[in-house]
C-alpha positions as CSV (number, residue, x, y, z in Angstrom):
1,M,-117.9,18.8,253.1
2,I,-119.4,21.9,254.7
3,I,-117.8,23.2,257.9
4,S,-120.5,24.9,259.9
5,K,-119.6,24.6,263.5
6,L,-116.9,26.3,265.6
7,A,-115.8,22.9,266.8
8,D,-115.2,21.9,263.2
9,F,-113.1,24.9,262.6
10,N,-111.0,24.1,265.7
11,Q,-110.6,20.6,264.4
12,V,-109.3,21.8,261.0
13,I,-106.9,24.3,262.5
14,S,-105.6,21.8,265.1
15,N,-104.7,19.3,262.3
16,L,-103.0,21.8,260.0
17,T,-99.3,21.0,259.2
18,T,-98.7,24.7,259.5
19,S,-97.9,25.7,263.1
20,V,-100.4,28.4,264.3
21,I,-99.8,30.5,267.4
22,V,-102.1,33.3,268.7
23,L,-100.6,35.8,271.0
24,D,-102.3,38.4,273.3
25,S,-101.2,42.0,273.8
26,S,-98.5,40.7,276.2
27,L,-97.1,38.4,273.5
28,C,-98.2,35.4,275.6
29,A,-99.8,32.4,273.8
30,V,-103.6,32.1,274.1
31,Y,-103.8,29.4,271.5
32,M,-101.4,26.9,269.8
33,N,-102.4,24.1,267.4
34,S,-101.0,20.6,267.6
35,S,-98.3,21.3,264.9
36,A,-97.0,24.3,267.0
37,E,-96.8,22.2,270.1
38,V,-94.9,19.5,268.2
39,L,-92.5,22.1,266.7
40,I,-91.7,23.7,270.1
41,G,-91.9,20.5,272.1
42,V,-94.0,21.9,274.9
43,S,-97.8,22.1,275.4
44,A,-99.6,25.4,275.1
45,S,-100.9,25.2,278.7
46,R,-97.3,25.3,280.0
47,L,-96.3,28.2,277.9
48,A,-99.5,30.3,278.3
49,P,-98.3,32.7,281.0
50,T,-94.9,33.3,279.4
51,P,-94.0,35.8,276.5
52,I,-93.1,34.1,273.2
53,Y,-89.5,35.3,273.3
54,K,-88.9,33.2,276.4
55,W,-89.7,29.9,274.7
56,L,-89.2,30.6,271.0
57,F,-85.9,32.5,270.7
58,F,-85.9,35.1,267.9
59,N,-83.0,37.5,267.3
60,S,-83.3,41.0,268.8
61,K,-84.4,42.6,265.6
62,E,-87.3,40.1,265.2
63,Q,-88.4,40.6,268.8
64,Q,-88.7,44.3,268.0
65,M,-90.7,43.6,264.9
66,L,-93.2,41.6,267.0
67,H,-93.7,44.5,269.3
68,R,-94.0,46.9,266.4
69,A,-96.5,44.7,264.6
70,L,-98.7,44.7,267.7
71,L,-98.5,48.5,268.0
72,D,-98.7,49.5,264.4
73,Q,-101.0,46.7,263.3
74,H,-98.9,45.9,260.2
75,P,-98.4,42.3,259.0
76,Y,-95.0,41.0,257.8
77,T,-93.3,37.8,256.7
78,I,-89.8,36.5,257.4
79,R,-88.2,33.8,255.2
80,E,-85.6,31.3,256.4
81,A,-85.3,32.7,259.9
82,A,-83.0,30.8,262.3
83,I,-84.6,30.3,265.7
84,A,-84.2,28.1,268.7
85,T,-86.9,26.5,270.9
86,V,-87.0,26.2,274.7
87,K,-85.9,22.6,274.3
88,G,-82.7,23.7,272.6
89,L,-83.7,22.6,269.1
90,E,-82.4,24.9,266.3
91,L,-84.8,25.4,263.4
92,V,-85.0,27.2,260.1
93,I,-88.5,28.5,259.5
94,D,-90.7,30.8,257.3
95,Y,-93.2,32.7,259.4
96,S,-95.9,35.3,258.9
97,V,-97.2,37.7,261.6
98,S,-100.7,39.1,261.2
99,P,-102.4,41.5,263.7
100,I,-105.8,40.3,264.9
101,E,-108.4,41.6,267.3
102,L,-109.1,39.4,270.2
103,S,-112.0,39.7,272.7
104,A,-109.4,41.0,275.3
105,G,-107.8,43.4,272.9
106,P,-105.2,43.4,270.1
107,G,-103.2,40.3,269.4
108,L,-101.0,38.6,266.8
109,L,-101.5,35.5,264.6
110,I,-98.3,33.7,263.8
111,E,-98.1,31.1,261.1
112,I,-95.0,29.0,260.9
113,Q,-93.7,26.7,258.2
114,G,-90.7,24.6,259.0
115,R,-87.9,24.9,256.4
116,D,-85.6,22.3,257.8
117,R,-87.3,19.3,256.2
118,L,-87.7,21.1,252.8
119,L,-84.0,22.2,252.9
120,R,-83.0,18.6,253.8
121,I,-85.1,17.2,251.0
122,E,-83.5,19.6,248.5
123,K,-80.0,18.9,249.8
124,E,-80.6,15.1,249.6
125,E,-82.2,15.2,246.1
126,E,-79.2,17.3,244.8
127,L,-76.7,14.9,246.4
128,I,-78.5,11.8,245.0
129,E,-78.7,13.4,241.5
130,R,-75.1,14.6,241.5
131,H,-73.9,11.2,242.7
132,A,-76.0,9.3,240.1
133,T,-74.7,11.6,237.3
134,T,-71.1,11.2,238.4
135,R,-71.5,7.4,238.7
136,S,-72.9,7.2,235.2
137,L,-70.0,9.3,233.8
138,V,-67.4,7.2,235.7
139,R,-69.0,3.9,234.6
140,N,-69.0,5.0,230.9
141,M,-65.4,6.1,231.2
142,A,-64.4,2.9,233.0
143,H,-65.9,0.8,230.2
144,E,-64.1,2.8,227.6
145,I,-60.8,2.2,229.4
146,K,-61.5,-1.5,230.0
147,N,-62.0,-2.4,226.4
148,P,-58.6,-1.4,225.1
149,L,-56.9,-2.7,228.2
150,G,-57.9,-6.3,227.2
151,G,-56.4,-5.7,223.8
152,I,-53.2,-4.4,225.2
153,R,-52.8,-7.3,227.6
154,G,-53.6,-9.9,224.9
155,A,-51.1,-8.3,222.5
156,A,-48.4,-8.3,225.2
157,Q,-49.0,-12.1,225.8
158,L,-48.8,-12.8,222.1
159,L,-45.6,-10.7,221.8
160,E,-44.1,-12.6,224.7
161,R,-44.5,-15.9,223.0
162,Q,-42.8,-14.6,219.8
163,L,-39.7,-13.2,221.6
164,A,-36.5,-14.9,220.6
165,D,-34.7,-13.6,223.7
166,A,-36.5,-14.8,226.9
167,S,-34.8,-12.1,228.9
168,L,-37.0,-9.5,227.1
169,G,-40.0,-11.2,228.6
170,E,-39.7,-9.1,231.7
171,Y,-40.8,-6.0,229.6
172,T,-43.9,-7.7,228.3
173,Q,-44.6,-8.9,231.9
174,V,-44.5,-5.3,233.0
175,I,-47.2,-4.4,230.4
176,I,-49.3,-7.3,231.5
177,D,-49.0,-6.5,235.2
178,E,-49.8,-2.8,234.7
179,A,-52.8,-3.7,232.5
180,D,-54.0,-6.0,235.3
181,R,-53.5,-3.2,237.9
182,L,-55.5,-0.7,235.7
183,R,-58.2,-3.4,235.2
184,D,-58.5,-3.8,239.0
185,L,-58.8,0.0,239.4
186,V,-61.5,0.2,236.8
187,D,-63.4,-2.7,238.5
188,K,-63.4,-0.6,241.7
189,L,-64.6,2.4,239.8
190,L,-67.5,0.4,238.5
191,G,-68.5,-0.6,242.0
192,P,-70.2,-3.8,243.1
193,R,-70.8,-5.9,240.0
194,A,-73.8,-7.8,241.4
195,L,-77.2,-6.4,242.2
196,P,-78.1,-6.6,245.9
197,E,-79.6,-9.9,247.0
198,F,-82.3,-8.7,249.4
199,S,-83.3,-10.7,252.5
200,L,-84.3,-9.8,256.0
201,I,-81.2,-9.3,258.2
202,N,-80.4,-8.0,261.6
203,V,-78.5,-4.8,261.2
204,H,-76.5,-5.5,264.3
205,S,-75.2,-8.7,262.8
206,V,-73.7,-6.6,260.1
207,L,-72.3,-4.1,262.5
208,E,-70.8,-6.8,264.8
209,R,-69.0,-8.2,261.7
210,V,-67.6,-4.8,260.9
211,Y,-66.7,-4.2,264.6
212,T,-64.7,-7.5,264.7
213,L,-62.8,-6.6,261.6
214,A,-62.0,-3.1,262.8
215,V,-60.9,-4.1,266.2
216,A,-58.4,-6.6,264.6
217,E,-57.0,-3.7,262.4
218,V,-56.6,-1.0,265.0
219,A,-54.9,-3.2,267.6
220,N,-56.1,-1.3,270.6
221,Q,-54.9,2.0,269.3
222,I,-58.5,3.4,269.0
223,D,-61.4,2.8,271.4
224,I,-64.4,1.5,269.4
225,I,-67.7,1.9,271.3
226,R,-71.0,0.2,270.3
227,D,-74.2,2.0,271.2
228,Y,-77.0,-0.1,269.8
229,D,-80.8,0.2,269.9
230,P,-81.8,-3.5,270.3
231,S,-85.4,-2.8,269.4
232,I,-84.6,-2.1,265.7
233,P,-86.5,-4.6,263.5
234,D,-84.8,-6.6,260.7
235,I,-84.0,-4.6,257.6
236,S,-84.2,-5.7,254.0
237,G,-80.8,-5.8,252.4
238,D,-77.7,-7.6,251.1
239,R,-75.6,-8.5,254.1
240,G,-72.3,-8.7,252.2
241,Q,-72.7,-5.4,250.5
242,L,-73.9,-3.6,253.7
243,I,-70.8,-4.9,255.5
244,Q,-68.6,-3.4,252.8
245,A,-70.5,-0.1,252.9
246,V,-70.2,0.3,256.7
247,L,-66.6,-1.1,256.8
248,N,-65.6,1.6,254.3
249,L,-67.0,4.3,256.6
250,L,-65.4,2.9,259.6
251,R,-62.0,2.5,257.9
252,N,-62.2,6.1,256.8
253,A,-62.7,7.2,260.4
254,V,-59.8,4.9,261.5
255,Q,-57.4,6.3,258.9
256,S,-58.3,9.8,259.8
257,L,-57.5,9.2,263.5
258,M,-54.3,7.3,262.6
259,E,-53.0,10.0,260.4
260,N,-54.1,12.9,262.6
261,P,-53.6,11.6,266.2
262,V,-55.8,13.1,269.0
263,P,-55.7,12.3,272.7
264,R,-57.8,9.3,273.4
265,P,-59.0,8.6,269.9
266,Q,-62.5,7.1,269.8
267,I,-65.1,5.9,267.4
268,I,-68.7,5.3,268.2
269,I,-71.0,2.9,266.2
270,R,-74.6,4.0,267.1
271,T,-77.9,2.7,265.9
272,R,-81.3,4.4,266.3
273,T,-84.7,4.3,264.6
274,K,-86.3,7.5,263.2
275,R,-89.9,8.1,262.3
276,Q,-91.4,10.0,259.3
277,V,-88.0,10.5,257.5
278,T,-87.8,11.7,253.9
279,L,-84.9,10.2,251.9
280,G,-84.7,11.9,248.5
281,S,-88.3,12.4,247.5
282,T,-89.6,9.4,249.3
283,K,-91.1,9.6,252.8
284,H,-90.6,6.6,255.0
285,R,-92.7,5.7,258.1
286,L,-89.6,4.2,259.8
287,V,-85.9,4.2,259.0
288,C,-82.8,2.8,260.6
289,L,-80.0,5.3,261.3
290,I,-76.4,4.0,261.6
291,E,-73.9,6.6,262.8
292,I,-70.1,6.3,262.7
293,I,-68.7,9.1,264.9
294,D,-65.1,9.9,265.5
295,N,-63.4,12.6,267.6
296,G,-60.7,13.4,265.1
297,Q,-59.7,16.7,263.5
298,G,-62.7,16.9,261.2
299,I,-63.0,17.2,257.4
300,A,-62.2,20.3,255.5
301,G,-65.2,22.2,254.2
302,E,-64.1,22.2,250.6
303,L,-63.9,18.4,250.7
304,L,-67.1,17.8,252.7
305,S,-69.4,18.6,249.7
306,S,-67.6,16.3,247.2
307,M,-66.3,13.5,249.4
308,F,-68.7,10.9,248.1
309,F,-67.7,11.3,244.4
310,P,-65.2,8.9,242.9
311,M,-61.5,9.7,243.0
312,I,-62.0,12.4,245.6
313,S,-59.8,11.9,248.7
314,G,-58.3,13.9,251.5
315,R,-55.4,11.5,251.9
316,A,-52.3,11.6,249.7
317,D,-52.4,7.8,249.2
318,G,-56.2,7.5,249.1
319,S,-58.0,6.1,246.1
320,G,-61.1,8.1,246.7
321,L,-63.3,5.1,246.0
322,G,-64.4,3.8,249.4
323,L,-67.0,6.4,250.2
324,S,-68.3,6.5,246.7
325,I,-68.8,2.7,246.7
326,S,-70.5,2.9,250.1
327,Q,-72.9,5.6,248.8
328,S,-73.7,3.5,245.7
329,I,-74.4,0.4,247.8
330,V,-76.7,2.3,250.2
331,S,-78.4,4.1,247.3
332,A,-79.2,0.6,245.8
333,H,-80.9,-0.2,249.2
334,G,-83.1,3.0,248.9
335,G,-81.0,4.8,251.5
336,L,-78.5,7.6,251.8
337,I,-75.2,8.5,253.5
338,E,-74.6,12.0,254.9
339,C,-71.7,13.6,256.7
340,D,-71.4,16.4,259.2
341,S,-68.0,17.4,260.5
342,E,-66.3,19.8,262.8
343,I,-63.1,19.7,264.8
344,G,-63.6,16.9,267.5
345,S,-66.7,15.3,265.9
346,T,-67.2,13.8,262.4
347,V,-70.5,11.9,262.0
348,F,-71.3,9.7,259.0
349,S,-75.0,9.0,259.0
350,L,-76.2,6.0,257.1
351,W,-80.0,6.0,256.6
352,L,-81.8,2.7,255.6
353,P,-85.6,2.3,255.1
354,L,-87.2,-0.3,257.3
355,P,-89.9,-2.6,255.9
């Protein structure tokens, strides 16, 4: 295809995924393509009379660099800059500034590439890979433990039958009971035994079941609030396994609030739909987001990065299996669980693709 008309060039620039902004000598926008308007959240016509640093908030050093580029006519590039938009959205971007000559005098061409999505993809891919590697290691180890356990239990049962003194049977029974306890632990390490049985289900039927179980457990000690988006279409999933995954997340929040009391403890169960979301390396047109939010003391930073791995727990009596099992279940559904935490707000975000 040959682009020969000015209108064609404008059409190409307007549809670039790179955000393009042209500033005049007063650092006011004389042009923004569609990607730039989406990035900032405001149309070019509304921003035209206002200098860029009034609606795209750079730090003071970067503001000075913009003025210097205009005066000295020197281009430059900034990597992974943290900025904020007039809408209050915080972004991480790469951007390049190039001096250009406009009909009205000198100007600047700014090209912006959002890094947030790329950083998110990298983070999710690393999380998925690390979790898969850990799960594989744990499964292999669990199988190696389970095989001799069966032999130990069987030998203890045979020994019990051969004992002349029946009173000694309590010792063999201890061996059998402990072998059974270890077998149950190994089964938990292995996670759900059955593959998900997919069918179309209403996500809120899953959450209502979880809500009912949680309310019975907390006995009015914690306010559990439901904030649902009723327009979410049915998802493809295994109802029983998704109930287990969400219940593990909710119980984690409940235990945190019970062990570290705060005034007016509260948990919010929230559902929303999100468009054009990348989970791992796959981009989805529409996803369902389930959030479990509590107002507790938060999760320590050193635990936050490893909390979804088996046998990792912040509680003295915790098994460290609940979150790992939830992540495995959601991963089998093509989704992902993430966690952000600070004092007063811990958010578990469960992402599930919609058909």
